[in-house]
C-alpha positions, 0 to 999 in steps of 0.5 A, spaced: 560 908 605 559 901 606 554 901 612 550 907 609 542 905 608 540 911 605 541 916 600 539 922 596 543 925 590 542 931 587 545 933 580 549 926 580 552 923 574 555 916 572 562 916 576 557 918 582 553 912 580 559 907 579 561 909 586 555 908 590 555 902 586 561 900 588 562 902 596 554 902 598 553 894 599 547 895 604 544 901 600 536 900 601 533 907 600 536 911 594 533 918 591 536 921 585 533 928 584 534 933 578 539 930 574 542 931 567 539 925 562 546 927 558 550 925 565 546 919 567 546 913 563 541 907 564 546 902 565 549 905 571 542 906 574 541 898 573 549 897 576 547 900 582 541 896 583 544 889 581 550 891 586 546 894 592 539 891 596 535 897 593 528 896 596 525 904 594 528 907 588 526 915 587 527 918 580 525 925 579 524 929 573 525 923 568 523 926 561 518 922 557 514 921 551 510 916 550 514 911 547 520 912 551 521 910 559 517 904 558 523 899 557 527 903 562 521 902 567 522 895 565 529 894 566 529 897 572 524 892 575 528 886 573 534 889 575 533 887 582 529 882 587 530 887 593 526 892 589 518 894 592 518 900 591 519 905 585 517 913 585 518 916 578 516 923 577 515 924 569 517 931 565 512 931 559 513 935 554 506 938 549 502 932 546 504 927 550 498 923 551 499 921 559 493 916 560 497 912 554 504 913 558 501 911 564 498 904 562 504 903 559 509 904 564 504 900 569 503 894 565 511 894 564 512 895 571 507 889 572 510 884 568 517 885 569 516 885 577 510 880 577 507 885 581 512 886 586 514 892 585 509 898 587 510 903 582 508 911 584 508 915 577 507 923 578 507 928 572 510 934 571 508 938 565 513 942 561 509 949 562 508 948 569 512 948 575 510 941 579 503 937 579 502 932 584 498 927 579 499 920 582 496 914 579 
């Protein structure tokens, strides 16, 4: 695991993130797909970013409303000077204002990284199987 540079995890939990953080010291590309938010904490995601030279992070199916998630994006962008590419897929519920959410997330990423991080946002509506609206 010490030489691992790319990793894609499905249904990972905090224990898995702690193992990655402690053993994958050369990890540069990290994708997290299909996780249950109750099993995955922001503190463990940040621990991976602080302990590994992650350049590209992809997190899919992050639940979001207009207010939540923006601080998390800010924390992610500040956690590592190596990070330059961030791709998130938001799962939005009815009555979520996509335009406002997009603006807040983009602003948080820009401010926190000083423009270093290229942000891609994909949207998955609660009632749709998938949409690829990138901003």
